[in-house]
C-alpha positions, 0 to 999 in steps of 0.5 A: 531377580524381581526385575528379571522375573518382570522382564520374563513375564513381559516377554511371555505376554508379548509372545502371546499377543503376537501369537494371538495376532497371527492367529487372528490375521490368519483366521480373517484371511481364511474366513474362519471364526474371526470373532472368537480369535479377536476376543482371544487377542483382546484378552491377551492385550489386557493391561497393554499401554494404548493411546487415544487419537489425541495421544492420551494413555489408557489400558484395560482389564476385563472384569471376571465373574465369581467363577473366574470366567471373563464377563465381557466387560472391559474396564478402561483406565482412562476415566475416573470412575467406572468407564466400561466397554463391552464385548458386544461393542467391540464385536459390532465394530469388528463386523463393520471393519470386516465388511471392508476387509472381506473384498480385499482378502480375496485379492490378498496376493495382489494387495498384501495390505488388506487393512482398511484405512479409517481417518478416525474412530467415528469413520468405523461407526457411531459405536459406544467406546469406539475411540478405545476400539479404534486404538485397539484395532490399530494396535492389532493391525486390523486397520490403517490410520493416517500418519498424523493419527498414527503418531498420536496412537504411538503416544508421540504428540 
């Protein structure tokens, strides 16, 4: 019974992540408030298993304030101690990616793969925690990566 409950919860989370990604991609294509949509997707991906470009697993949770609201600080499981990533770092990286997405969105029908390709995290920019953001953006379908990097991001070294 408990296993069925866990499976149902995981299916619910998967459906929620998918719904958030569709809203995010639609928002980007329509030029809507994509940053708010991105943050909703980031919330939906808490505790999701990610991999770095070197294939190391990690997940994150978002710290909550005393009143229950999210603080905007992601606690990364990869490092011992208190490795954190801030909402502002994620949004900074997102703005940089959007600069490359915007021209492609206009010609979306001619080019259905509007996502820019980045060879590695630093190609987006020198942003604190970019290696984690890179994995997150790839999983969310916001960027493309080289095939070798993709294998690592999938956890297949």
